[in-house]
PDB file of N, H, CA, C and O in Angstrom:
ATOM      1  N   UNK A   1       0.794  -1.171   0.039  1.00  0.00           N
ATOM      2  CA  UNK A   1      -0.114   0.018  -0.005  1.00  0.00           C
ATOM      3  C   UNK A   1       1.029   1.251   0.055  1.00  0.00           C
ATOM      4  O   UNK A   1       1.816   1.458   0.979  1.00  0.00           O
ATOM      5  N   UNK A   2       0.899   1.973  -1.136  1.00  0.00           N
ATOM      6  H   UNK A   2       0.259   1.805  -1.887  1.00  0.00           H
ATOM      7  CA  UNK A   2       1.784   3.153  -1.260  1.00  0.00           C
ATOM      8  C   UNK A   2       1.000   4.321  -0.595  1.00  0.00           C
ATOM      9  O   UNK A   2      -0.226   4.436  -0.595  1.00  0.00           O
ATOM     10  N   UNK A   3       1.813   5.088  -0.083  1.00  0.00           N
ATOM     11  H   UNK A   3       2.808   4.995  -0.083  1.00  0.00           H
ATOM     12  CA  UNK A   3       1.300   6.474   0.592  1.00  0.00           C
ATOM     13  C   UNK A   3       0.872   7.237  -0.476  1.00  0.00           C
ATOM     14  O   UNK A   3       1.598   7.277  -1.470  1.00  0.00           O
ATOM     15  N   UNK A   4      -0.316   7.936  -0.460  1.00  0.00           N
ATOM     16  H   UNK A   4      -0.905   7.903   0.348  1.00  0.00           H
ATOM     17  CA  UNK A   4      -0.732   8.930  -1.417  1.00  0.00           C
ATOM     18  C   UNK A   4       0.111  10.217  -1.243  1.00  0.00           C
ATOM     19  O   UNK A   4       0.658  10.539  -0.188  1.00  0.00           O
ATOM     20  N   UNK A   5       0.148  10.841  -2.280  1.00  0.00           N
ATOM     21  H   UNK A   5      -0.297  10.579  -3.137  1.00  0.00           H
ATOM     22  CA  UNK A   5       0.853  12.314  -2.103  1.00  0.00           C
ATOM     23  C   UNK A   5      -0.099  13.116  -1.472  1.00  0.00           C
ATOM     24  O   UNK A   5      -1.285  12.795  -1.410  1.00  0.00           O
ATOM     25  N   UNK A   6       0.343  14.106  -1.020  1.00  0.00           N
ATOM     26  H   UNK A   6       1.308  14.367  -1.071  1.00  0.00           H
ATOM     27  CA  UNK A   6      -0.554  15.221  -0.215  1.00  0.00           C
ATOM     28  C   UNK A   6      -1.541  15.830  -1.363  1.00  0.00           C
ATOM     29  O   UNK A   6      -2.753  15.999  -1.230  1.00  0.00           O
ATOM     30  N   UNK A   7      -0.801  16.107  -2.456  1.00  0.00           N
ATOM     31  H   UNK A   7       0.184  15.969  -2.564  1.00  0.00           H
ATOM     32  CA  UNK A   7      -1.556  16.755  -3.681  1.00  0.00           C
ATOM     33  C   UNK A   7      -2.737  15.846  -4.072  1.00  0.00           C
ATOM     34  O   UNK A   7      -3.807  16.381  -4.362  1.00  0.00           O
ATOM     35  N   UNK A   8      -2.615  14.528  -4.098  1.00  0.00           N
ATOM     36  H   UNK A   8      -1.746  14.092  -3.862  1.00  0.00           H
ATOM     37  CA  UNK A   8      -3.571  13.537  -4.408  1.00  0.00           C
ATOM     38  C   UNK A   8      -4.759  13.764  -3.414  1.00  0.00           C
ATOM     39  O   UNK A   8      -5.934  13.819  -3.777  1.00  0.00           O
ATOM     40  N   UNK A   9      -4.336  13.886  -2.146  1.00  0.00           N
ATOM     41  H   UNK A   9      -3.382  13.840  -1.852  1.00  0.00           H
ATOM     42  CA  UNK A   9      -5.439  13.942  -1.100  1.00  0.00           C
ATOM     43  C   UNK A   9      -6.197  15.188  -1.274  1.00  0.00           C
ATOM     44  O   UNK A   9      -7.427  15.204  -1.225  1.00  0.00           O
ATOM     45  N   UNK A  10      -5.485  16.222  -1.476  1.00  0.00           N
ATOM     46  H   UNK A  10      -4.485  16.209  -1.516  1.00  0.00           H
ATOM     47  CA  UNK A  10      -6.057  17.695  -1.658  1.00  0.00           C
ATOM     48  C   UNK A  10      -7.036  17.733  -2.835  1.00  0.00           C
ATOM     49  O   UNK A  10      -7.983  18.518  -2.777  1.00  0.00           O
ATOM     50  N   UNK A  11      -6.861  16.883  -3.972  1.00  0.00           N
ATOM     51  H   UNK A  11      -6.092  16.245  -4.018  1.00  0.00           H
ATOM     52  CA  UNK A  11      -7.789  16.879  -5.049  1.00  0.00           C
ATOM     53  C   UNK A  11      -9.150  16.071  -4.658  1.00  0.00           C
ATOM     54  O   UNK A  11     -10.087  16.086  -5.457  1.00  0.00           O
ATOM     55  N   UNK A  12      -9.244  15.437  -3.549  1.00  0.00           N
ATOM     56  H   UNK A  12      -8.483  15.425  -2.900  1.00  0.00           H
ATOM     57  CA  UNK A  12     -10.566  14.708  -3.091  1.00  0.00           C
ATOM     58  C   UNK A  12     -11.551  15.655  -2.737  1.00  0.00           C
ATOM     59  O   UNK A  12     -11.152  16.748  -2.335  1.00  0.00           O
ATOM     60  N   UNK A  13     -12.707  15.449  -2.807  1.00  0.00           N
ATOM     61  H   UNK A  13     -13.031  14.561  -3.134  1.00  0.00           H
ATOM     62  CA  UNK A  13     -13.817  16.250  -2.350  1.00  0.00           C
ATOM     63  C   UNK A  13     -13.959  16.057  -0.879  1.00  0.00           C
ATOM     64  O   UNK A  13     -13.344  15.129  -0.355  1.00  0.00           O
ATOM     65  N   UNK A  14     -14.738  16.872  -0.136  1.00  0.00           N
ATOM     66  H   UNK A  14     -15.239  17.626  -0.562  1.00  0.00           H
ATOM     67  CA  UNK A  14     -14.813  16.757   1.092  1.00  0.00           C
ATOM     68  C   UNK A  14     -15.603  15.541   1.704  1.00  0.00           C
ATOM     69  O   UNK A  14     -15.449  15.140   2.858  1.00  0.00           O
ATOM     70  N   UNK A  15     -16.367  15.069   0.885  1.00  0.00           N
ATOM     71  H   UNK A  15     -16.491  15.394  -0.052  1.00  0.00           H
ATOM     72  CA  UNK A  15     -17.215  13.915   1.103  1.00  0.00           C
ATOM     73  C   UNK A  15     -16.318  12.639   1.071  1.00  0.00           C
ATOM     74  O   UNK A  15     -16.378  11.730   1.900  1.00  0.00           O
ATOM     75  N   UNK A  16     -15.535  12.693   0.071  1.00  0.00           N
ATOM     76  H   UNK A  16     -15.486  13.431  -0.602  1.00  0.00           H
ATOM     77  CA  UNK A  16     -14.534  11.510  -0.182  1.00  0.00           C
ATOM     78  C   UNK A  16     -13.575  11.417   1.094  1.00  0.00           C
ATOM     79  O   UNK A  16     -13.319  10.339   1.631  1.00  0.00           O
ATOM     80  N   UNK A  17     -13.057  12.672   1.540  1.00  0.00           N
ATOM     81  H   UNK A  17     -13.266  13.547   1.103  1.00  0.00           H
ATOM     82  CA  UNK A  17     -12.050  12.676   2.539  1.00  0.00           C
ATOM     83  C   UNK A  17     -12.782  12.066   3.859  1.00  0.00           C
ATOM     84  O   UNK A  17     -12.235  11.243   4.593  1.00  0.00           O
ATOM     85  N   UNK A  18     -14.025  12.554   4.051  1.00  0.00           N
ATOM     86  H   UNK A  18     -14.470  13.223   3.454  1.00  0.00           H
ATOM     87  CA  UNK A  18     -14.750  12.097   5.288  1.00  0.00           C
ATOM     88  C   UNK A  18     -15.022  10.668   5.180  1.00  0.00           C
ATOM     89  O   UNK A  18     -14.969  10.005   6.216  1.00  0.00           O
ATOM     90  N   UNK A  19     -15.311  10.087   4.052  1.00  0.00           N
ATOM     91  H   UNK A  19     -15.354  10.626   3.210  1.00  0.00           H
ATOM     92  CA  UNK A  19     -15.556   8.742   3.841  1.00  0.00           C
ATOM     93  C   UNK A  19     -14.258   7.868   4.049  1.00  0.00           C
ATOM     94  O   UNK A  19     -14.305   6.768   4.601  1.00  0.00           O
ATOM     95  N   UNK A  20     -13.162   8.403   3.595  1.00  0.00           N
ATOM     96  H   UNK A  20     -13.124   9.296   3.147  1.00  0.00           H
ATOM     97  CA  UNK A  20     -11.912   7.660   3.738  1.00  0.00           C
ATOM     98  C   UNK A  20     -11.496   7.743   5.179  1.00  0.00           C
ATOM     99  O   UNK A  20     -10.919   6.764   5.652  1.00  0.00           O
ATOM    100  N   UNK A  21     -11.727   8.825   5.957  1.00  0.00           N
ATOM    101  H   UNK A  21     -12.196   9.620   5.573  1.00  0.00           H
ATOM    102  CA  UNK A  21     -11.356   8.947   7.255  1.00  0.00           C
ATOM    103  C   UNK A  21     -12.122   7.925   8.092  1.00  0.00           C
ATOM    104  O   UNK A  21     -11.552   7.285   8.976  1.00  0.00           O
ATOM    105  N   UNK A  22     -13.401   7.778   7.813  1.00  0.00           N
ATOM    106  H   UNK A  22     -13.864   8.299   7.095  1.00  0.00           H
ATOM    107  CA  UNK A  22     -14.307   6.791   8.590  1.00  0.00           C
ATOM    108  C   UNK A  22     -13.796   5.354   8.344  1.00  0.00           C
ATOM    109  O   UNK A  22     -13.777   4.522   9.251  1.00  0.00           O
ATOM    110  N   UNK A  23     -13.376   5.087   7.064  1.00  0.00           N
ATOM    111  H   UNK A  23     -13.391   5.763   6.327  1.00  0.00           H
ATOM    112  CA  UNK A  23     -12.867   3.789   6.669  1.00  0.00           C
ATOM    113  C   UNK A  23     -11.534   3.347   7.374  1.00  0.00           C
ATOM    114  O   UNK A  23     -11.347   2.241   7.882  1.00  0.00           O
ATOM    115  N   UNK A  24     -10.662   4.361   7.325  1.00  0.00           N
ATOM    116  H   UNK A  24     -10.815   5.259   6.913  1.00  0.00           H
ATOM    117  CA  UNK A  24      -9.459   4.156   8.084  1.00  0.00           C
ATOM    118  C   UNK A  24      -9.549   4.037   9.548  1.00  0.00           C
ATOM    119  O   UNK A  24      -8.725   3.335  10.135  1.00  0.00           O
ATOM    120  N   UNK A  25     -10.403   4.612  10.144  1.00  0.00           N
ATOM    121  H   UNK A  25     -11.072   5.182   9.667  1.00  0.00           H
ATOM    122  CA  UNK A  25     -10.778   4.558  11.553  1.00  0.00           C
ATOM    123  C   UNK A  25     -11.233   3.106  11.821  1.00  0.00           C
ATOM    124  O   UNK A  25     -10.793   2.441  12.759  1.00  0.00           O
ATOM    125  N   UNK A  26     -12.127   2.671  10.949  1.00  0.00           N
ATOM    126  H   UNK A  26     -12.485   3.211  10.187  1.00  0.00           H
ATOM    127  CA  UNK A  26     -12.578   1.236  11.169  1.00  0.00           C
ATOM    128  C   UNK A  26     -11.514   0.253  10.982  1.00  0.00           C
ATOM    129  O   UNK A  26     -11.449  -0.729  11.721  1.00  0.00           O
ATOM    130  N   UNK A  27     -10.624   0.469   9.979  1.00  0.00           N
ATOM    131  H   UNK A  27     -10.677   1.267   9.378  1.00  0.00           H
ATOM    132  CA  UNK A  27      -9.527  -0.517   9.740  1.00  0.00           C
ATOM    133  C   UNK A  27      -8.646  -0.366  10.792  1.00  0.00           C
ATOM    134  O   UNK A  27      -8.066  -1.398  11.130  1.00  0.00           O
ATOM    135  N   UNK A  28      -8.365   0.745  11.458  1.00  0.00           N
ATOM    136  H   UNK A  28      -8.836   1.584  11.184  1.00  0.00           H
ATOM    137  CA  UNK A  28      -7.356   0.790  12.755  1.00  0.00           C
ATOM    138  C   UNK A  28      -8.100  -0.092  13.945  1.00  0.00           C
ATOM    139  O   UNK A  28      -7.463  -0.903  14.617  1.00  0.00           O
ATOM    140  N   UNK A  29      -9.474   0.145  14.128  1.00  0.00           N
ATOM    141  H   UNK A  29      -9.991   0.804  13.582  1.00  0.00           H
ATOM    142  CA  UNK A  29     -10.138  -0.642  15.107  1.00  0.00           C
ATOM    143  C   UNK A  29      -9.954  -2.171  14.820  1.00  0.00           C
ATOM    144  O   UNK A  29      -9.631  -2.946  15.720  1.00  0.00           O
ATOM    145  N   UNK A  30     -10.158  -2.544  13.621  1.00  0.00           N
ATOM    146  H   UNK A  30     -10.421  -1.914  12.890  1.00  0.00           H
ATOM    147  CA  UNK A  30     -10.097  -3.900  13.225  1.00  0.00           C
ATOM    148  C   UNK A  30      -8.535  -4.471  13.381  1.00  0.00           C
ATOM    149  O   UNK A  30      -8.288  -5.610  13.778  1.00  0.00           O
ATOM    150  N   UNK A  31      -7.691  -3.651  13.063  1.00  0.00           N
ATOM    151  H   UNK A  31      -7.892  -2.726  12.741  1.00  0.00           H
ATOM    152  CA  UNK A  31      -6.262  -4.030  13.429  1.00  0.00           C
ATOM    153  C   UNK A  31      -5.973  -4.247  14.889  1.00  0.00           C
ATOM    154  O   UNK A  31      -5.359  -5.230  15.305  1.00  0.00           O
ATOM    155  N   UNK A  32      -6.457  -3.258  15.664  1.00  0.00           N
ATOM    156  H   UNK A  32      -6.956  -2.460  15.326  1.00  0.00           H
ATOM    157  CA  UNK A  32      -6.252  -3.465  17.088  1.00  0.00           C
ATOM    158  C   UNK A  32      -6.904  -4.675  17.680  1.00  0.00           C
ATOM    159  O   UNK A  32      -6.399  -5.293  18.618  1.00  0.00           O
ATOM    160  N   UNK A  33      -8.108  -5.020  17.076  1.00  0.00           N
ATOM    161  H   UNK A  33      -8.518  -4.518  16.314  1.00  0.00           H
ATOM    162  CA  UNK A  33      -8.861  -6.225  17.635  1.00  0.00           C
ATOM    163  C   UNK A  33      -8.137  -7.591  17.154  1.00  0.00           C
ATOM    164  O   UNK A  33      -8.167  -8.600  17.859  1.00  0.00           O
ATOM    165  N   UNK A  34      -7.467  -7.545  15.863  1.00  0.00           N
ATOM    166  H   UNK A  34      -7.443  -6.726  15.290  1.00  0.00           H
ATOM    167  CA  UNK A  34      -6.762  -8.620  15.446  1.00  0.00           C
ATOM    168  C   UNK A  34      -5.388  -8.709  16.185  1.00  0.00           C
ATOM    169  O   UNK A  34      -4.781  -9.775  16.288  1.00  0.00           O
ATOM    170  N   UNK A  35      -4.980  -7.650  16.640  1.00  0.00           N
ATOM    171  H   UNK A  35      -5.472  -6.783  16.557  1.00  0.00           H
ATOM    172  CA  UNK A  35      -3.595  -7.688  17.303  1.00  0.00           C
ATOM    173  C   UNK A  35      -3.831  -8.256  18.736  1.00  0.00           C
ATOM    174  O   UNK A  35      -2.975  -8.929  19.309  1.00  0.00           O
ATOM    175  N   UNK A  36      -5.095  -7.934  19.304  1.00  0.00           N
ATOM    176  H   UNK A  36      -5.790  -7.387  18.838  1.00  0.00           H
ATOM    177  CA  UNK A  36      -5.414  -8.406  20.699  1.00  0.00           C
ATOM    178  C   UNK A  36      -5.908  -9.879  20.765  1.00  0.00           C
ATOM    179  O   UNK A  36      -5.963 -10.487  21.834  1.00  0.00           O
ATOM    180  N   UNK A  37      -6.237 -10.380  19.665  1.00  0.00           N
ATOM    181  H   UNK A  37      -6.192  -9.886  18.797  1.00  0.00           H
ATOM    182  CA  UNK A  37      -6.648 -11.782  19.550  1.00  0.00           C
ATOM    183  C   UNK A  37      -5.484 -12.554  18.800  1.00  0.00           C
ATOM    184  O   UNK A  37      -5.632 -13.692  18.354  1.00  0.00           O
ATOM    185  N   UNK A  38      -4.287 -11.809  18.704  1.00  0.00           N
ATOM    186  H   UNK A  38      -4.166 -10.885  19.066  1.00  0.00           H
ATOM    187  CA  UNK A  38      -3.118 -12.513  18.101  1.00  0.00           C
ATOM    188  C   UNK A  38      -3.387 -13.095  16.672  1.00  0.00           C
ATOM    189  O   UNK A  38      -2.731 -14.067  16.298  1.00  0.00           O
ATOM    190  N   UNK A  39      -4.216 -12.599  15.963  1.00  0.00           N
ATOM    191  H   UNK A  39      -4.749 -11.810  16.266  1.00  0.00           H
ATOM    192  CA  UNK A  39      -4.387 -12.899  14.538  1.00  0.00           C
ATOM    193  C   UNK A  39      -3.705 -11.900  13.469  1.00  0.00           C
ATOM    194  O   UNK A  39      -3.740 -12.152  12.264  1.00  0.00           O
ATOM    195  N   UNK A  40      -3.146 -10.866  13.938  1.00  0.00           N
ATOM    196  H   UNK A  40      -3.117 -10.661  14.917  1.00  0.00           H
ATOM    197  CA  UNK A  40      -2.526 -10.108  13.130  1.00  0.00           C
ATOM    198  C   UNK A  40      -1.198 -10.511  12.669  1.00  0.00           C
ATOM    199  O   UNK A  40      -0.327 -10.788  13.493  1.00  0.00           O
ATOM    200  N   UNK A  41      -0.975 -10.563  11.367  1.00  0.00           N
ATOM    201  H   UNK A  41      -1.683 -10.338  10.698  1.00  0.00           H
ATOM    202  CA  UNK A  41       0.224 -10.957  10.840  1.00  0.00           C
ATOM    203  C   UNK A  41       1.102  -9.920  10.288  1.00  0.00           C
ATOM    204  O   UNK A  41       2.329  -9.973  10.371  1.00  0.00           O
ATOM    205  N   UNK A  42       0.400  -8.911   9.683  1.00  0.00           N
ATOM    206  H   UNK A  42      -0.597  -8.868   9.615  1.00  0.00           H
ATOM    207  CA  UNK A  42       1.161  -7.759   9.109  1.00  0.00           C
ATOM    208  C   UNK A  42       1.110  -6.516  10.030  1.00  0.00           C
ATOM    209  O   UNK A  42       0.147  -5.751   9.980  1.00  0.00           O
ATOM    210  N   UNK A  43       2.047  -6.338  10.787  1.00  0.00           N
ATOM    211  H   UNK A  43       2.829  -6.960  10.828  1.00  0.00           H
ATOM    212  CA  UNK A  43       1.970  -5.183  11.747  1.00  0.00           C
ATOM    213  C   UNK A  43       2.215  -3.837  11.033  1.00  0.00           C
ATOM    214  O   UNK A  43       1.670  -2.804  11.423  1.00  0.00           O
ATOM    215  N   UNK A  44       2.920  -3.873  10.140  1.00  0.00           N
ATOM    216  H   UNK A  44       3.362  -4.713   9.823  1.00  0.00           H
ATOM    217  CA  UNK A  44       3.335  -2.586   9.434  1.00  0.00           C
ATOM    218  C   UNK A  44       2.042  -1.992   8.919  1.00  0.00           C
ATOM    219  O   UNK A  44       2.088  -0.813   8.568  1.00  0.00           O
ATOM    220  N   UNK A  45       0.812  -2.690   8.820  1.00  0.00           N
ATOM    221  H   UNK A  45       0.775  -3.648   9.106  1.00  0.00           H
ATOM    222  CA  UNK A  45      -0.262  -1.954   8.356  1.00  0.00           C
ATOM    223  C   UNK A  45      -0.826  -0.843   9.315  1.00  0.00           C
ATOM    224  O   UNK A  45      -1.530   0.072   8.888  1.00  0.00           O
ATOM    225  N   UNK A  46      -0.480  -0.975  10.616  1.00  0.00           N
ATOM    226  H   UNK A  46       0.092  -1.719  10.962  1.00  0.00           H
ATOM    227  CA  UNK A  46      -0.730   0.084  11.587  1.00  0.00           C
ATOM    228  C   UNK A  46      -0.166   1.483  11.238  1.00  0.00           C
ATOM    229  O   UNK A  46      -0.820   2.527  11.238  1.00  0.00           O
ATOM    230  N   UNK A  47       1.058   1.356  10.962  1.00  0.00           N
ATOM    231  H   UNK A  47       1.589   0.508  10.963  1.00  0.00           H
ATOM    232  CA  UNK A  47       1.867   2.590  10.490  1.00  0.00           C
ATOM    233  C   UNK A  47       1.418   3.211   9.346  1.00  0.00           C
ATOM    234  O   UNK A  47       1.332   4.439   9.308  1.00  0.00           O
ATOM    235  N   UNK A  48       1.077   2.408   8.264  1.00  0.00           N
ATOM    236  H   UNK A  48       1.147   1.411   8.295  1.00  0.00           H
ATOM    237  CA  UNK A  48       0.541   2.853   6.943  1.00  0.00           C
ATOM    238  C   UNK A  48      -0.906   3.549   7.180  1.00  0.00           C
ATOM    239  O   UNK A  48      -1.185   4.640   6.682  1.00  0.00           O
ATOM    240  N   UNK A  49      -1.742   2.846   7.946  1.00  0.00           N
ATOM    241  H   UNK A  49      -1.515   1.960   8.351  1.00  0.00           H
ATOM    242  CA  UNK A  49      -3.175   3.418   8.108  1.00  0.00           C
ATOM    243  C   UNK A  49      -2.994   4.787   8.969  1.00  0.00           C
ATOM    244  O   UNK A  49      -3.657   5.786   8.687  1.00  0.00           O
ATOM    245  N   UNK A  50      -2.095   4.772   9.992  1.00  0.00           N
ATOM    246  H   UNK A  50      -1.557   3.961  10.222  1.00  0.00           H
ATOM    247  CA  UNK A  50      -2.092   6.006  10.737  1.00  0.00           C
ATOM    248  C   UNK A  50      -1.379   7.195   9.941  1.00  0.00           C
ATOM    249  O   UNK A  50      -1.618   8.364  10.242  1.00  0.00           O
ATOM    250  N   UNK A  51      -0.602   6.895   9.040  1.00  0.00           N
ATOM    251  H   UNK A  51      -0.408   5.945   8.795  1.00  0.00           H
ATOM    252  CA  UNK A  51      -0.003   8.025   8.354  1.00  0.00           C
ATOM    253  C   UNK A  51      -1.055   8.469   7.247  1.00  0.00           C
ATOM    254  O   UNK A  51      -1.112   9.670   6.985  1.00  0.00           O
ATOM    255  N   UNK A  52      -1.797   7.679   6.656  1.00  0.00           N
ATOM    256  H   UNK A  52      -1.750   6.704   6.869  1.00  0.00           H
ATOM    257  CA  UNK A  52      -2.855   8.032   5.790  1.00  0.00           C
ATOM    258  C   UNK A  52      -3.874   8.732   6.576  1.00  0.00           C
ATOM    259  O   UNK A  52      -4.267   9.799   6.105  1.00  0.00           O
ATOM    260  N   UNK A  53      -4.360   8.346   7.648  1.00  0.00           N
ATOM    261  H   UNK A  53      -4.041   7.479   8.030  1.00  0.00           H
ATOM    262  CA  UNK A  53      -5.274   8.963   8.498  1.00  0.00           C
ATOM    263  C   UNK A  53      -4.795  10.479   8.779  1.00  0.00           C
ATOM    264  O   UNK A  53      -5.512  11.444   8.512  1.00  0.00           O
ATOM    265  N   UNK A  54      -3.604  10.579   9.303  1.00  0.00           N
ATOM    266  H   UNK A  54      -3.022   9.795   9.520  1.00  0.00           H
ATOM    267  CA  UNK A  54      -3.010  11.845   9.539  1.00  0.00           C
ATOM    268  C   UNK A  54      -3.017  12.790   8.314  1.00  0.00           C
ATOM    269  O   UNK A  54      -3.320  13.978   8.421  1.00  0.00           O
ATOM    270  N   UNK A  55      -2.691  12.246   7.224  1.00  0.00           N
ATOM    271  H   UNK A  55      -2.444  11.280   7.137  1.00  0.00           H
ATOM    272  CA  UNK A  55      -2.829  13.182   5.966  1.00  0.00           C
ATOM    273  C   UNK A  55      -4.112  13.661   5.719  1.00  0.00           C
ATOM    274  O   UNK A  55      -4.273  14.857   5.477  1.00  0.00           O
ATOM    275  N   UNK A  56      -5.185  12.767   5.754  1.00  0.00           N
ATOM    276  H   UNK A  56      -5.055  11.796   5.951  1.00  0.00           H
ATOM    277  CA  UNK A  56      -6.513  13.231   5.483  1.00  0.00           C
ATOM    278  C   UNK A  56      -7.033  14.143   6.573  1.00  0.00           C
ATOM    279  O   UNK A  56      -7.780  15.061   6.234  1.00  0.00           O
ATOM    280  N   UNK A  57      -6.720  13.986   7.829  1.00  0.00           N
ATOM    281  H   UNK A  57      -6.114  13.240   8.104  1.00  0.00           H
ATOM    282  CA  UNK A  57      -7.113  14.705   8.856  1.00  0.00           C
ATOM    283  C   UNK A  57      -6.581  16.320   8.785  1.00  0.00           C
ATOM    284  O   UNK A  57      -7.266  17.313   9.031  1.00  0.00           O
ATOM    285  N   UNK A  58      -5.301  16.285   8.418  1.00  0.00           N
ATOM    286  H   UNK A  58      -4.745  15.479   8.218  1.00  0.00           H
ATOM    287  CA  UNK A  58      -4.595  17.538   8.029  1.00  0.00           C
ATOM    288  C   UNK A  58      -5.274  18.249   7.027  1.00  0.00           C
ATOM    289  O   UNK A  58      -5.586  19.427   7.207  1.00  0.00           O
ATOM    290  N   UNK A  59      -5.554  17.602   5.907  1.00  0.00           N
ATOM    291  H   UNK A  59      -5.301  16.646   5.761  1.00  0.00           H
ATOM    292  CA  UNK A  59      -6.102  18.224   4.590  1.00  0.00           C
ATOM    293  C   UNK A  59      -7.587  18.728   5.131  1.00  0.00           C
ATOM    294  O   UNK A  59      -8.027  19.811   4.745  1.00  0.00           O
ATOM    295  N   UNK A  60      -8.209  18.029   5.890  1.00  0.00           N
ATOM    296  H   UNK A  60      -7.851  17.149   6.203  1.00  0.00           H
ATOM    297  CA  UNK A  60      -9.633  18.315   6.207  1.00  0.00           C
ATOM    298  C   UNK A  60      -9.661  19.514   7.316  1.00  0.00           C
ATOM    299  O   UNK A  60     -10.585  20.327   7.330  1.00  0.00           O
ATOM    300  N   UNK A  61      -8.681  19.558   8.156  1.00  0.00           N
ATOM    301  H   UNK A  61      -7.930  18.897   8.145  1.00  0.00           H
ATOM    302  CA  UNK A  61      -8.653  20.768   9.132  1.00  0.00           C
ATOM    303  C   UNK A  61      -8.141  21.854   8.384  1.00  0.00           C
ATOM    304  O   UNK A  61      -8.596  22.955   8.696  1.00  0.00           O
ATOM    305  N   UNK A  62      -7.232  21.812   7.393  1.00  0.00           N
ATOM    306  H   UNK A  62      -6.862  20.918   7.140  1.00  0.00           H
ATOM    307  CA  UNK A  62      -6.864  22.994   6.551  1.00  0.00           C
ATOM    308  C   UNK A  62      -8.007  23.618   5.834  1.00  0.00           C
ATOM    309  O   UNK A  62      -8.121  24.836   5.699  1.00  0.00           O
ATOM    310  N   UNK A  63      -8.860  22.729   5.375  1.00  0.00           N
ATOM    311  H   UNK A  63      -8.767  21.739   5.484  1.00  0.00           H
ATOM    312  CA  UNK A  63     -10.136  23.219   4.576  1.00  0.00           C
ATOM    313  C   UNK A  63     -11.106  23.914   5.664  1.00  0.00           C
ATOM    314  O   UNK A  63     -11.741  24.938   5.410  1.00  0.00           O
ATOM    315  N   UNK A  64     -11.143  23.364   6.679  1.00  0.00           N
ATOM    316  H   UNK A  64     -10.627  22.533   6.885  1.00  0.00           H
ATOM    317  CA  UNK A  64     -12.140  23.895   7.741  1.00  0.00           C
ATOM    318  C   UNK A  64     -11.689  25.307   8.185  1.00  0.00           C
ATOM    319  O   UNK A  64     -12.481  26.234   8.355  1.00  0.00           O
ATOM    320  N   UNK A  65     -10.346  25.394   8.360  1.00  0.00           N
ATOM    321  H   UNK A  65      -9.703  24.641   8.222  1.00  0.00           H
ATOM    322  CA  UNK A  65      -9.759  26.648   8.768  1.00  0.00           C
ATOM    323  C   UNK A  65      -9.876  27.770   7.735  1.00  0.00           C
ATOM    324  O   UNK A  65     -10.039  28.954   8.029  1.00  0.00           O
ATOM    325  N   UNK A  66      -9.774  27.265   6.464  1.00  0.00           N
ATOM    326  H   UNK A  66      -9.641  26.303   6.226  1.00  0.00           H
ATOM    327  CA  UNK A  66      -9.811  28.283   5.312  1.00  0.00           C
ATOM    328  C   UNK A  66     -11.224  28.666   5.155  1.00  0.00           C
ATOM    329  O   UNK A  66     -11.425  29.821   4.779  1.00  0.00           O
ATOM    330  N   UNK A  67     -12.193  27.941   5.365  1.00  0.00           N
ATOM    331  H   UNK A  67     -12.030  27.003   5.670  1.00  0.00           H
ATOM    332  CA  UNK A  67     -13.553  28.331   5.246  1.00  0.00           C
ATOM    333  C   UNK A  67     -14.012  29.189   6.430  1.00  0.00           C
ATOM    334  O   UNK A  67     -14.953  29.972   6.298  1.00  0.00           O
ATOM    335  N   UNK A  68     -13.333  29.042   7.619  1.00  0.00           N
ATOM    336  H   UNK A  68     -12.569  28.406   7.726  1.00  0.00           H
ATOM    337  CA  UNK A  68     -13.745  29.802   8.754  1.00  0.00           C
ATOM    338  C   UNK A  68     -13.252  31.213   8.802  1.00  0.00           C
ATOM    339  O   UNK A  68     -13.849  32.111   9.395  1.00  0.00           O
ATOM    340  N   UNK A  69     -12.088  31.365   8.120  1.00  0.00           N
ATOM    341  H   UNK A  69     -11.604  30.635   7.638  1.00  0.00           H
ATOM    342  CA  UNK A  69     -11.519  32.762   8.113  1.00  0.00           C
ATOM    343  C   UNK A  69     -11.865  33.515   6.871  1.00  0.00           C
ATOM    344  O   UNK A  69     -11.470  34.671   6.720  1.00  0.00           O
TER     345      UNK A  69
END
């Protein structure tokens, strides 16, 4: 899973960003569940999902700040 460029994330619509954020949060929950039950094989998926989530949340907050001011 390659990390998306920030420019690619910025081209997404607000609805797409919100949808992807929800999906990544569900994925992280599922990964934590798998880790707790010792079924998780690829632990690197945590880092990838957190980085993607951080990128999406950053772009979302930038947009919210730009519309507020």
